[in-house]
C-alpha positions as CSV (number, residue, x, y, z in Angstrom):
1,M,8.2,56.8,-62.5
2,E,7.7,55.7,-58.9
3,S,8.3,52.0,-58.1
4,F,5.3,49.7,-57.8
5,R,4.7,46.2,-56.5
6,V,4.6,43.1,-58.8
7,W,3.8,39.5,-58.0
8,V,4.0,36.6,-60.4
9,R,3.0,32.9,-60.4
10,P,3.1,30.2,-63.0
11,L,-0.1,28.7,-64.3
12,D,-0.4,25.7,-66.6
13,Y,0.9,27.5,-69.8
14,E,1.0,31.1,-68.7
15,Y,2.5,33.4,-66.1
16,L,0.0,35.4,-64.1
17,I,1.4,38.9,-63.3
18,C,-0.3,41.0,-60.6
19,V,0.6,44.7,-60.6
20,D,-0.3,47.5,-58.2
21,G,-2.1,50.0,-60.4
22,V,-3.6,49.9,-63.9
23,E,-1.2,52.5,-65.3
24,N,1.7,50.4,-64.0
25,A,0.2,47.2,-65.5
26,H,0.0,48.9,-68.9
27,W,3.6,50.2,-68.6
28,L,4.9,46.8,-67.5
29,L,3.2,44.9,-70.2
30,E,4.7,47.3,-72.8
31,R,8.1,47.0,-71.2
32,L,7.9,43.2,-71.1
33,S,6.8,43.0,-74.8
34,G,10.0,44.9,-75.6
35,S,12.2,42.6,-73.5
36,F,11.2,39.3,-75.0
37,V,8.8,38.0,-77.6
38,F,5.5,36.6,-76.8
39,R,2.7,36.2,-79.3
40,S,-0.1,37.4,-77.1
41,A,-1.1,38.5,-73.7
42,Q,-4.5,38.3,-71.9
43,P,-6.1,41.7,-71.5
44,I,-5.4,43.5,-68.2
45,S,-8.1,43.0,-65.7
46,Q,-8.7,45.0,-62.6
47,Q,-10.2,43.7,-59.3
48,G,-13.3,45.6,-58.5
49,G,-12.7,48.4,-55.9
50,S,-8.9,47.6,-55.9
51,A,-5.8,49.0,-57.5
52,M,-4.6,45.5,-58.2
53,C,-4.5,44.5,-61.8
54,S,-3.4,41.3,-63.6
55,F,-2.5,40.0,-67.0
56,Q,-1.1,36.8,-68.3
57,V,1.6,36.1,-70.8
58,P,2.4,32.7,-72.3
59,C,5.2,30.5,-70.9
60,N,7.9,29.4,-73.3
61,S,10.9,27.2,-73.1
62,Q,13.3,30.1,-73.6
63,L,12.0,31.9,-70.6
64,P,11.5,29.5,-67.6
65,F,9.9,30.8,-64.5
66,S,13.1,31.5,-62.6
67,R,14.4,33.6,-65.5
68,F,11.2,35.4,-65.8
69,Q,11.4,36.3,-62.1
70,K,14.9,37.7,-62.7
71,V,13.6,39.8,-65.7
72,L,11.0,41.4,-63.5
73,A,13.4,41.9,-60.6
74,A,15.9,43.6,-62.9
75,I,13.4,46.4,-63.9
76,P,14.3,49.4,-61.6
77,E,10.7,50.5,-61.3
78,V,9.5,47.1,-60.1
79,T,9.4,46.1,-56.5
80,F,9.3,42.4,-57.1
81,L,7.7,40.4,-54.3
82,R,8.7,36.7,-54.3
83,V,5.4,35.5,-52.9
84,A,2.6,33.6,-54.7
85,A,0.1,35.9,-56.4
86,T,-3.3,35.6,-54.9
87,H,-5.4,37.1,-57.6
């Protein structure tokens, strides 16, 4: 699998994850669900006319934002961009 770009930002009770490509978003969601437990995720949404997709996973006390960033950055296929997501 080729690498793809990922941005993340914290929301009130969730992390918003923006991914370059819908197939990549599905793959990443599957990968994350195997890495840690979350009860649910918002469906993947795609910006009209764009390859950018996003989904949200709930925040939890066992996975603070800084640790979540490290989880994403440790995935070899992910090019993690440490900038605020603008989706």
